[in-house]
C-alpha positions in Angstrom: 122.1 115.5 114.3 120.9 116.4 117.8 117.6 114.5 117.8 117.4 113.0 121.3 115.1 110.5 122.9 113.4 113.4 124.6 112.8 115.1 121.3 111.6 111.8 119.9 109.0 111.5 122.6 107.9 115.1 122.1 107.6 114.7 118.4 105.5 111.5 118.6 103.4 112.7 121.5 100.9 114.3 119.2 99.7 110.9 118.1 99.5 107.6 119.9 102.7 105.8 120.6 101.6 102.8 118.6 100.6 104.9 115.6 103.8 107.0 115.7 106.0 104.0 115.7 104.0 102.2 113.0 102.1 99.0 113.0 103.7 96.0 111.3 102.9 96.3 107.6 102.7 92.5 107.2 99.5 92.4 109.3 97.6 94.1 106.6 95.5 92.6 103.7 95.3 92.3 100.7 98.9 91.4 100.1 101.2 89.4 97.9 102.9 86.4 99.6 102.5 88.2 103.0 103.9 91.5 101.7 101.6 94.5 101.6 101.2 96.9 98.6 101.8 100.6 98.7 101.7 103.3 96.1 104.3 105.9 95.3 102.3 109.1 95.2 104.4 110.5 92.4 102.2 108.3 90.1 99.3 110.6 90.9 101.2 113.8 91.6 98.8 116.2 89.9 95.9 114.9 92.0 98.0 115.0 95.1 98.9 118.6 94.5 95.3 119.6 93.9 93.7 117.6 96.7 96.0 115.4 98.8 93.3 114.2 101.3 90.9 113.3 98.5 93.6 111.5 96.6 94.6 109.5 99.7 90.9 108.5 100.1 90.8 107.3 96.5 94.1 105.4 96.9 92.7 103.6 100.0 89.5 102.8 98.2 91.4 101.0 95.4 92.9 98.8 98.1 96.4 100.1 98.7 97.5 99.6 102.2 100.2 102.3 102.3 101.7 105.3 100.4 105.2 106.5 99.8 105.4 110.3 99.6 107.1 112.4 97.0 106.7 115.8 98.8 104.5 117.0 101.6 103.0 120.1 99.8 103.2 122.3 102.9 101.2 120.1 105.3 102.4 119.8 108.8 103.4 116.4 110.0 100.4 116.1 112.4 98.0 117.0 109.6 99.6 114.4 107.3 99.4 111.8 110.0 95.6 112.5 110.4 95.1 112.1 106.6 96.7 108.8 106.7 94.9 107.6 109.8 91.5 108.8 108.5 92.0 106.5 105.4 93.5 103.5 107.2 96.8 104.0 105.3 100.4 103.5 106.5 103.4 105.4 105.3 105.6 102.9 103.7 108.3 105.5 102.9 109.1 109.0 101.7 111.2 110.1 98.8 113.4 112.9 100.0 115.9 115.2 98.3 119.4 114.4 99.2 119.8 117.8 101.0 116.9 116.9 103.2 118.8 114.0 104.8 122.2 115.6 105.2 123.5 118.4 107.3 121.3 120.7 109.3 118.1 119.5 107.7 118.3 115.8 108.8 116.8 116.4 112.2 113.7 118.1 110.9 113.3 115.5 108.2 113.6 112.7 110.8 111.1 114.3 113.1 108.6 114.7 110.3 109.0 111.1 109.4 108.6 109.9 113.0 105.3 111.8 113.3 103.8 110.3 110.2 105.0 106.8 110.9 107.5 106.7 108.1 110.5 104.4 108.9 112.0 104.5 105.4 113.7 107.7 104.2 114.6 107.1 100.6 116.7 109.3 98.3 115.3 109.0 94.8 118.3 110.6 93.0 121.6 112.3 93.5 122.5 115.7 91.9 124.5 114.9 88.7 127.6 116.9 89.9 127.9 114.6 92.9 128.0 111.3 90.8 130.5 112.0 88.1 132.9 109.2 89.0 133.0 105.8 90.7 134.9 107.5 93.5 131.9 109.8 93.9 129.7 106.8 94.4 132.0 105.4 97.0 131.9 108.7 98.8 128.1 108.7 98.6 128.0 105.2 100.0 130.1 106.5 103.0 127.6 109.3 103.5 124.7 107.0 103.5 126.4 104.7 106.0 126.9 107.6 108.4 123.3 108.8 108.1 122.1 105.2 108.7 124.2 105.0 111.9 122.8 108.3 113.2 119.1 107.5 112.6 119.0 103.8 113.5 118.5 104.5 117.2 115.2 106.0 116.3 114.2 103.0 114.2 114.6 105.0 111.0 116.3 103.8 107.9 117.9 105.5 104.9 117.9 104.1 101.4 118.5 104.8 97.7 116.2 104.4 94.7 117.6 103.9 91.2 117.0 105.3 87.8 118.5 104.2 84.6 122.0 105.7 85.0 122.9 103.6 88.1 123.0 100.5 85.8 124.9 102.1 83.0 128.7 101.7 83.0 130.8 104.4 84.6 134.6 104.2 84.7 134.3 100.5 83.8 131.9 99.7 86.7 128.2 99.7 87.4 127.4 102.5 90.0 124.5 100.5 91.6 126.8 97.7 92.5 129.6 100.0 93.7 127.1 101.8 95.9 125.7 98.5 97.2 129.1 96.9 97.9 130.2 99.9 99.9 127.1 100.4 102.0 126.1 98.5 105.1 123.0 96.3 105.6 121.4 99.3 107.3 121.1 101.1 103.9 118.0 100.1 101.9 118.6 99.2 98.2 115.2 100.3 96.8 115.4 98.7 93.4 113.0 100.1 90.8 112.3 97.2 88.4 111.3 99.3 85.4 114.0 101.9 85.8 116.6 99.1 86.3 115.6 97.2 83.2 115.5 100.4 81.1 119.1 100.9 82.1 120.1 97.4 81.1 119.9 95.7 84.5 119.1 92.0 85.1 116.6 92.5 87.9 117.0 89.1 89.4 120.8 89.4 89.4 120.5 92.8 91.1 118.3 91.4 93.8 120.2 88.2 94.4 123.5 89.9 94.9 122.2 91.6 98.0 119.8 89.4 100.0 118.0 91.2 102.8 118.6 94.6 101.3 115.3 95.0 99.3 113.4 96.3 102.3 111.0 98.1 99.9 110.8 97.3 96.2 109.6 99.7 93.6 107.3 97.7 91.2 107.2 99.2 87.8 106.5 97.5 84.5 108.9 97.4 81.6 108.7 96.2 78.1 111.1 96.5 75.3 108.2 96.8 72.9 105.6 98.7 74.8 106.5 101.9 76.7 103.1 101.8 78.5 103.5 98.4 80.0 102.6 98.4 83.7 103.0 95.9 86.6 102.0 92.4 85.5 102.8 93.2 81.9 105.9 93.2 79.8 109.3 91.7 80.5 109.8 91.9 84.3 110.0 88.3 85.7 107.4 89.1 88.3 107.0 85.6 89.8 110.7 85.3 90.4 110.9 88.8 91.9 108.0 88.1 94.3 109.4 84.7 95.4 112.8 86.2 96.1 111.3 89.1 98.0 109.3 86.7 100.1 112.1 84.3 100.9 115.4 86.2 100.7 114.8 89.9 100.0 113.8 91.0 103.5 111.0 92.9 101.7 108.4 94.6 103.9 106.6 96.5 101.1 105.9 96.2 97.4 105.5 99.8 96.2 103.9 100.4 92.8 104.9 103.4 90.8 103.4 103.7 87.3 102.6 106.0 84.5 100.7 105.2 81.3 100.0 107.8 78.6 96.8 106.0 77.5 94.9 106.1 80.8 94.4 108.7 83.5 96.8 108.4 86.4 94.3 107.1 89.0 93.0 104.5 86.5 96.6 103.5 85.8 97.4 102.8 89.4 94.1 101.0 89.9 94.9 98.8 86.9 98.4 98.2 88.2 97.1 97.2 91.7 94.6 94.7 90.2 97.3 93.3 87.9 99.7 92.8 90.9 97.0 91.1 93.0 96.4 88.7 90.1 100.0 87.7 90.2 99.5 85.8 93.4 96.9 83.6 91.6 99.4 82.5 89.0 
């Protein structure tokens, strides 16, 4: 990657220096135990595709302080930054295809993230052919370590987000723990509570094994009896999760991602937001 300090300044020059580098998320309200709440926009992906600016306005009106992207839908970085600023939103992360953070595409990806104020570049999945064995996961860990080392000078971070399979046994081991054990503290472990539990994970065990690594946490409901359980419902030990994130997790953002077949997407994420706020009262 050839992104230099000069390129960094050129990239961020289109917006104010403070905005490009991002303002501390923990200065925002409302929040849970000092940690602000963002939304993974995949939760409302159809609305985003139809009207991204309008969707961001609705998300902000609900009370979310930030958003995590799952695609940019052809918008230039400066346009996207304006959409965020117009709605008082921060970018708490971006889910990016693995090929966008490796090889020749890394520089362009990093520059886009710098412009929109995104510090957390998160890979949400790995192509199946690249995760067939535990050795594959060790190799992936090494790749993430190298990316983290390259981008840290620009105050950017790389991370990984789990689905079910990372907690299901492979070659006698659990891929999530192999990946975590073989990555440095510069690699974010973005645990998804609902996905993890669906794969058989003990959420608190997965968090406690790696204090300081849950820079952003994906908050998703899970219930063994109700597939439509959202944040604040079901089997996730929310109070324990929140307390760990506040005291040991190094958590900077709670990021809600939810789907519910019984309610429209925007209503679902509003319900999830309200449920999550209510958790701080209990």
